N, C-alpha and C positions, 0 to 999 in steps of 0.2 A: 521243850526239852526238860523233863523232870530232873531234879538235882539229886546226886548222891554225895558222899563225902569228898570224892576226888574227881569225878567226871560228870559231864552232862552228855546225854545220849540223844542224838537226832536220828529218828527212826523213820523208815519208809516201808510200805507194804503193798503188795499187789498179788492177786490170785485170779486166774481165769480158767474157764472150763476147757478152753482149747477149741480146735477145729473139728475134732472127731467124736469125742465123748459127749454124751447127752446130760451128764450131771457131774458135779465137781466133788471128788472124794478127798481133795486137799483141804486142810484147815491150818490156820496160823494163829499165833498169839504174840503180842508185843506188850510186855509189862515192864517198862523201864523202872517203875517204882519198886518192883520186886527184884530187878536185875535179871529178868528172864525173857527170852525170845525163843519161839518154837515154830517149827514146821512139821506137820504130820501128813502123810500120804496114805490114804486108806486103800485096802484091798478087800475084795469080796463082792463088789457090785452094789446094786440098789439095796437099801436097808441094811447094808453090811459095812462096806468100806467107808462110806460117809459117816455112818454111826461110829465106827472105830475112831476115826480122826477127830470127830467132834467131841466124843467122850473124853479123849485124852486132853484136848484143849480146855474143855469145861472143867475138868479136875484140876489142871495146872493153874487155871485162872484164879483159884481160891487158896493158893498156898500161903498168902500173907507175907509180911515183911520179915526177912531172915536176919539173924544176928551175925552170920559169918558165911563164907562160901561152903563150908562143910554142912552147916545148918540148911542152907539153900538146897544143896544136893540131896540131903536126907529128906527134905520136904518133897522135892520132885520125885524121888524114888517111891516114897510112900503113896503119893497120888497116882503114880504110874501103876502101882500095885492095885489100887482101887479101880483104875480104869481097866486093867487087865481082867479083873473078875467080872466087870460089867460086860466087857467084850466077849468073854467066854460064855457068859449067860446068853448073850444074843446069838452066838454061834450054835449053842444047844437048842435054842428056840427055833432056829432055822434048819434044824435037822443035821447039825454037825458040819455045815459048810465052813470053809476057811474064812475067818474074819480076823483082821488085824490092821496094823498101820506101821509104816516106817516112821522114824522119829529122829529129828535133830533138835537139840536144845542147847542154847548158849546161856550160861549162867555167869553173871558178873557181880562181884562184891568188892568194893573199894578198888584196889589195883590188881585183883586176881580174877582170872576167868577159867571156866571149865566147859568143855564140850561133851555132851552125852549123846550117844546115837545108837540106833538099831536100824539096819537096812541101808538103802542106797540114796536117801536124801543126804545133802552135804552142807558143810560149813566151810567157808573160805575166809581168809584174812588178807587184806591188802595193807601192807606196812611199808612205809618209805618207798612206795611205788612198785613194790614187788608182791606178787600174789602167791599165797601159800594155801594149799588144801589141807585143812586140819583133820578131816575125817577120811577113813578108808571104807569103801563100800563093802557091805556084808552081802556079797553076791557070789554065785558059783563062778562067774567069769573072773572076778577079782581074785578068788582063791587060785584059779589056774594061772593068772598073771603073776601072782606073788610066788608061786611055785616054779615059775619059768617054763610052764608047760605050753603056753601059747604066747604069741607076740602081741603088742598093742594093736597092730594092724588087724590081726585075727580077732582080737577081742571086740573090735567095732562091728563085726558082722557075725559074731558067734551066735548060733541059733538059740541058746539058752541064756543070753546075756542079761535078760531082765529077771532071772530067777533069783530071788533074795534068800538069804540063809538065816536072817534074824529079823524079827518084827515084834512090836508091842502087841500083846493080846494072845500070843501063842504060848509062851512059857510063863509060869507063875512060880516064883517071883520073876518079874521082867528082867531081861538081860540087856544091859547097855555097855558099850565100850566108852572109855573116858580118856581125854587128853586135857592138859591144863597148862596155864602159863600166866604171864603178867601182862596187863593192859598197858599200852603206851599211848601218850597223847597223839591223836591223829589216826589211830587204828580204825579201819573200816572193815566190818564183818558182813558177810553175806550168807544167809541160810536159804536153801532152795530145795525143791523137790526134783526128782529125776526128769520130770517133764521139761525142765529148763536145760539141764546138762545133757539131755539127749539131743539137743539141737545147737548148743553153744559150747565151743571148746574153751579150755582154760585160758589160752592166750587172748581170745576175744573178751572173756570176762575181765581180765586184767586191764585191757585197753578201755573197756566201757566203764569200769569202776573208777578210773583215774579222773580226778578233778571234777567230780560230779556229786550232787547232793543225793542222799539216800533215796528219796522218793523218785527223783529223776532216774536213778539207776534202775530201780524196780520197774518203773514204767517203760524204760527203753528196752530192758531185757525181755519183758513179757511181749512187747510189741515185736521184737525181733523173732521170738519163738513163734508167734502167730503168723508172721510173714513167711516163716519156713515150714508151716504146715501144722504145728502144734498137735502132734498125734496123741498127746496125753494132757491131763490137767497140768497147769504150770503155776508155781507159787514162788515168790521171792520176798525175803525180808532183809533189809539192809540197815545197819546202824553205824553211825560215826561217833567216835569217842572224843569229846572235847574236854580240856581241863576246866574244872569248876572254878568260879571266881574265888579268890582268897578273901575270907571273911576277916575283917579288922574289928 
């Protein structure tokens, strides 16, 4: 558990191709030394979706140690811009096919955090036994839900429920939504691709995240998705925030 000024982070990760797909377009990054955790879910098929998510992760893996949360966010956005241009070049080389990736990124510096996202991968926070969803999907079905045009029950079977409205690699500069807050001791964050949330409801997540270590959480969630058919790639990244020892 690498140390920062205020917290130690115990991180778990797991990614699986699932039961249906023949390759994994999900990529993940866990860099507690930078205060950065990422899940990217590619779209575009062979030589496209996996390229997009891997390019995003490779760029973000080189951001270096930030001096503040604002600095960390600026570094992330700069690297996402570089990834976007590489993804667009791959799209052009493939004849203009759609290439991109959803993104969720958790940024932590000292006692502050920010979530950046584009698409329908998600970030959750378990705090004091209660689960909070920190991100809202960038999808057509979420827009309809937010507008009150359909019910939650209708959304579950909506024919275009997987159509996303924002992704990295499509717009330059990249467009991310952001929420921010303060980290509290004991906070447990979960980042995941829609391959997980397509099979596991939020109340189940809350129950499975309670009183478990991050790696055990990731292993159990992916195992449950595989048991339920795993129609997509599935990726989970969990991290538990512990108070750092006081230096005397």
